[in-house]
Structure formats: C-alpha cells, structure tokens
C-alpha positions in Angstrom: -66.6 221.7 71.8 -68.3 224.9 70.2 -71.5 222.3 69.1 -72.8 221.3 72.5 -75.0 224.0 72.9 -76.9 223.3 69.8 -77.3 219.7 71.4 -78.1 220.9 74.9 -80.8 222.6 76.1 -79.9 223.4 79.9 -80.5 225.7 82.0 -78.0 224.4 84.7 -75.0 222.2 84.3 -73.7 219.9 86.5 -70.1 219.1 86.2 -70.0 215.3 86.9 -66.9 214.1 85.5 -63.5 215.8 83.8 -60.8 214.3 84.2 -58.2 216.8 83.1 -59.7 219.9 85.3 -61.2 218.3 88.4 -61.0 214.4 89.4 -57.0 213.4 88.1 -54.3 215.5 89.4 -51.5 213.6 90.2 -53.1 213.0 94.1 -56.0 210.6 92.3 -53.5 208.8 91.2 -52.8 206.8 94.6 -55.8 207.9 96.3 -59.0 207.6 95.0 -62.1 210.0 94.5 -64.8 209.9 97.4 -67.1 210.4 94.2 -66.1 207.8 92.0 -65.1 204.4 92.5 -62.6 202.2 90.3 -62.1 198.5 89.8 -60.2 195.9 87.9 -57.4 196.7 85.3 -58.6 200.7 85.7 -55.3 203.2 85.4 -56.2 206.7 86.4 -53.6 209.1 84.9 -54.1 213.0 84.9 -55.2 213.0 81.4 -57.4 210.0 81.8 -58.4 206.9 83.0 -57.5 204.0 81.3 -60.2 200.8 81.6 -58.1 198.6 80.0 -54.8 198.5 78.4 -53.9 197.2 75.0 -54.1 193.6 77.0 -55.6 190.4 76.6 -58.3 188.9 79.6 -58.7 192.6 81.4 -61.7 194.1 82.6 -62.2 197.9 84.3 -64.9 200.3 85.3 -65.7 203.3 86.7 -68.7 203.8 88.8 -70.2 207.4 90.0 -70.8 207.0 93.6 -73.0 210.1 93.7 -76.5 208.2 92.2 -78.4 211.0 89.3 -81.5 212.6 90.5 -82.3 214.4 87.4 -85.6 213.6 85.7 -84.1 214.9 82.1 -80.6 214.9 81.4 -77.5 214.7 79.1 -74.6 212.9 79.1 -71.3 214.1 77.5 -69.0 211.3 77.1 -65.4 211.9 75.4 -63.5 208.7 75.2 -60.7 207.2 73.0 -60.2 203.6 71.6 -56.7 202.8 70.6 -54.9 199.6 70.2 -51.7 197.8 67.9 -54.4 195.8 66.6 -54.9 195.7 63.0 -58.6 195.0 60.7 -60.9 193.3 62.9 -58.5 191.9 65.5 -58.9 194.6 68.2 -62.0 193.8 71.2 -63.9 194.0 72.8 -65.0 197.9 73.9 -66.7 200.2 75.7 -70.2 200.0 77.6 -71.7 202.9 79.7 -74.1 202.2 82.2 -77.1 204.1 83.9 -78.2 201.2 86.1 -79.5 200.6 89.8 -76.2 198.5 90.7 -72.5 199.5 90.2 -69.4 198.0 91.2 -70.8 194.4 89.5 -68.5 192.6 87.2 -69.6 190.5 85.1 -69.6 188.8 81.1 -70.9 192.4 79.6 -68.0 194.8 78.8 -67.1 194.6 82.3 -70.3 194.6 84.3 -73.1 192.2 85.2 -75.4 190.4 83.2 -79.4 191.1 83.3 -79.0 194.6 84.7 -81.3 196.9 85.7 -81.4 200.3 84.1 -79.6 201.6 80.3 -76.4 200.3 78.6 -75.1 201.7 75.5 -72.5 199.7 74.0 -69.9 200.5 72.1 -69.0 197.1 70.7 -65.4 197.1 68.4 -65.3 193.2 67.4 -68.1 191.2 66.0 -69.2 187.7 67.2 -71.9 187.0 64.4 -70.2 186.1 61.6 -74.2 186.0 60.3 -74.4 189.3 60.8 -72.8 190.8 57.8 -75.2 193.8 57.1 -73.6 195.8 59.9 -70.0 197.2 60.1 -68.3 197.1 63.2 -67.3 199.3 65.5 -71.2 199.6 67.0 -72.6 201.5 69.0 -76.4 200.2 70.1 -78.7 200.8 73.4 -80.7 198.5 75.6 -83.0 198.9 78.1 -83.7 196.2 81.0 -85.5 195.6 84.1 -83.4 192.7 85.3 -84.6 189.9 83.3 -82.9 190.6 80.0 -79.3 188.7 78.5 -76.6 190.5 77.1 -76.4 187.7 74.0 -72.3 188.5 73.0 -72.8 185.6 70.4 -75.0 187.6 68.3 -73.4 191.3 69.5 -76.7 192.3 71.7 -79.2 192.2 68.8 -82.1 190.4 70.4 -82.2 193.2 73.1 -80.9 196.0 71.6 -83.1 199.4 70.8 -81.0 199.9 67.4 -77.9 201.8 66.4 -75.4 202.8 64.4 -72.0 202.0 63.2 -68.9 204.5 63.5 -65.1 204.3 63.0 -64.0 205.4 66.3 -60.6 203.5 66.3 -57.3 204.4 66.6 -58.3 208.6 65.5 -56.0 211.5 66.3 -59.1 213.6 66.8 -61.6 213.5 69.8 -64.5 211.3 69.6 -67.4 212.1 71.4 -70.6 210.2 72.7 -73.5 211.9 74.0 -76.5 210.0 75.7 -79.6 212.3 76.2 -83.0 211.4 78.1 -85.9 213.4 78.1 -89.7 213.1 78.0 -89.1 209.5 78.0 -87.0 209.8 74.6 -83.7 208.5 74.6 -81.4 210.1 71.8 -77.5 209.1 71.1 -75.2 211.1 69.3 -71.8 210.9 68.2 -69.0 213.5 66.8 -66.3 211.1 66.0 -65.3 212.7 62.3 -63.9 215.6 63.6 -66.4 217.7 61.8 -67.7 219.5 65.7 -71.3 218.4 65.1 -73.4 215.8 66.1 -74.7 213.2 64.0 -77.8 211.2 65.9 -77.1 207.2 66.1 -80.7 206.4 67.9 -83.6 207.9 68.3 -86.4 206.5 70.5 -89.7 207.2 72.5 -91.6 205.3 75.0 -88.5 204.8 77.2 -89.0 204.6 81.1 -86.2 205.6 83.6 -85.9 206.6 86.7 -84.1 208.5 89.0 -81.3 207.3 91.7 -79.9 205.2 89.1 -75.4 205.9 89.5 -73.3 206.3 86.2 -70.4 204.4 85.0 -68.5 203.2 82.2 -66.8 199.8 81.9 -64.4 198.0 79.4 -63.2 194.4 78.7 -60.9 192.4 76.3 -60.9 188.8 75.3 -58.7 187.2 73.1 -58.4 190.7 71.2 -57.8 193.7 72.9 -57.3 197.5 72.5 -56.3 200.7 75.0 -60.1 201.5 76.5 -60.2 205.5 77.9 -62.4 207.6 79.1 -61.1 211.4 78.9 -64.5 212.9 80.3 -68.0 212.8 81.7 -70.0 215.9 81.8 -73.6 215.8 83.2 -76.4 218.4 81.8 -79.3 219.2 84.0 -82.0 219.8 81.0 -85.0 222.1 81.7 -87.7 220.5 80.6 -91.5 221.5 81.9 -93.4 218.2 83.4 -97.3 217.4 83.4 -99.1 217.8 87.4 -99.2 214.0 87.4 -95.8 213.5 86.2 -94.3 216.1 88.8 -96.1 214.4 91.8 -95.1 210.7 90.1 -92.5 208.7 92.3 -89.7 208.3 90.1 -87.5 206.3 92.0 -90.6 203.7 91.7 -90.4 203.6 87.8 -89.6 200.2 86.2 -86.9 200.4 83.2 -88.6 199.4 80.3 -89.3 200.6 76.5 -92.9 200.5 74.4 -92.3 198.9 71.2 -94.8 198.9 68.9 -92.9 195.8 67.8 -89.8 193.3 69.6 -86.3 194.9 70.4 -85.2 192.4 68.0 -87.0 192.5 65.4 -85.2 195.9 64.3 -81.8 196.2 62.4 -79.6 199.2 62.1 -80.4 202.1 60.0 -77.5 204.9 59.4 -80.4 207.3 60.1 -80.4 205.7 63.7 -84.1 205.3 62.8 -85.8 201.9 63.2 -87.0 199.6 59.8 -88.3 196.0 60.3 -85.7 193.2 59.1 -85.6 191.6 55.6 -87.9 189.6 54.1 -87.7 186.0 55.0 -88.2 182.7 53.1 -91.9 182.1 54.5 -92.9 186.3 54.2 -92.0 185.8 50.6 -93.9 183.0 50.4 -97.0 184.6 51.8 -96.7 187.8 50.1 -96.9 185.9 47.0 -99.6 184.1 48.2 -101.6 186.9 48.8 -100.8 188.0 45.4 -101.7 184.9 44.0 -105.3 185.2 45.4 -105.7 188.9 44.8 -105.1 187.7 41.3 -107.7 184.8 41.3 -110.1 187.1 42.5 -109.7 189.8 40.2 -109.9 187.0 37.0 -113.1 185.5 39.1 -114.7 189.2 39.6 -113.8 189.9 35.8 -115.5 187.0 34.4 -118.6 187.2 36.0 -119.1 190.9 35.0 -118.0 189.9 31.5 -120.6 187.3 31.4 -123.3 189.8 32.9 -123.1 192.0 30.1 -122.8 189.3 27.9 -126.5 188.4 28.7 -127.6 192.3 28.8 -126.1 192.1 24.8 -128.4 189.4 24.1 -131.6 191.1 25.6 -131.2 193.7 22.8 -131.3 191.1 19.5 
C-alpha cells in the first residue's frame, strides 16, 4: 500500500509475518512454522490464518515465538472479519497483543485476562446496552501490568485508553490496522474505507512498554459468530533518537503503564481519536448550578454594598 511510507518513518524493515509470501505455503498447512505457534480453532491456509470460523464457541490464536527487542516499532495488520450474521447478530472480534506471556487461552477474545502488556481490541458485538453513545464494531486499546481486568459486560470501557468506531465487517476490499509505539506514544491508525490512507483512531502519550514481549493475535466467538482472518502482520523498526538516560535503561525491566491525567474509565470515544470527558451526570449538574447560584448571590451582595456606598457619598453633597 502506497500510504505506508507516509505513516512509517522506518530506516529498517523487519518482516515478521507475511502469509502470502513467506509463511503459509502449502507445506505450512501441515507443519507449524518455527517462528509461529498456533492454538485452538486456528486454521492455516496459503492465503490467510483463520482464527475462528463462522461457528459458535470457537477460540483461536497465533503467536510469534521470537520476542521483540525494538524500542520503537510499528505493526501493520491486514485482517478480514466476515460472516453470515446480519446487523448486530455477529461476534465477538479480534484482539492483537504485545504481551509478556503467549499461548495462554482465556476469556478476552481467546486470550488470558489480567495479561501483562498491550492489547488492541476489535470488538464487533455490543454487550453494554447502556453504552449507546458509540457504535460497533469498536476498536480500543488497553495496557495492563497484570492487575487489570477486561470487563466484557461493559465492553472493556473501564480499562480502555480510548478508541473509535469503524465499519470493518463484510468488506469487499482490504482492511488494515496500524499500531505504532515510539517515544512513549501509542498511536492506532486504520484504513478500512478503501481510500488507501490512514485515519487516526487513538493517539496518547505517557505509555510505557518494555522490550522482549511477544506479538500475537486471537479471536473468539460465542453464541454469535464470524470468520476472523489474519492475512498479514508486518513489523517496522522506527529509527528514533533517545536520550542518554533512555539508552542505558534496561527496557526489559519496564513495567507496562500509562501516565494519564485522569483514569481511562473517565474517557469515552471521540471521532477524532482524542479524549474528552464523560457527559455531565446529575450530581455534576447540581454542583454546576450551585456554583452559579453562589456566584449570583455574591455579585448581588457586592452590588448592594457598592450601591449603598454611593448613596452615602451623594448625601454628603446636600
């Protein structure tokens, strides 16, 4: 894709996973690659890796066996989610991972909960019927040090860093997602409209991710289903200057974290990918009105005092 060069400032390119050209020739259909582990319902073909088929109660994943030792990187993922389900009758979605551990099946789109690292979730099914301020499918990001839970019932809102809605199901054209981590900044970009250009989904600073973790992808279906296909995953090394302190730091010892001015659960999605506060709740409205009323009272008292002073001053001239 021609627009990759606009978004990627990479002097060196590391091809981690490109199914059509490298990994999945006919021989890989029966023998696993030494650089990739497969689990669950994953089906390997010469054109794609199908993490789940359009069947109920399936889970599958694929994990790179070589840890990533790059400080600044960018991952481009070509994927396809499609199936026979109409409207909202499909699920559940794909998750892309950069985590300390691999091949640990669990309830978070086929991977373990309370993971250590980064998750990028492409959620195609709405569980929280009260969260009607966003449309699905919804793409979000989450960083965890192993103590954070992903709440499926709330569609992961309490732990997400932000996200965006994107129509990615049953497309006749290619759909792409890019994850960039550089200088403590996490950026998600999508190309799902066949325009050959990136659209920003998330851009947030203060993110700390170590080196030495593993990349992977997983998917799951429940009572509803979809085909979840990974077509390619490409890794790009970003050539970035770091301070002397950053250069001598042991990046393998960094604990995944995000330095936010407010809690992730106080953020809701915004079409621009930026963060904005939650809508005013009842008590916030009450406090706002109370402050306005107190302001009016103070202004009235001050005005009365000033008026009285002027009246007294005018009486002296009679």
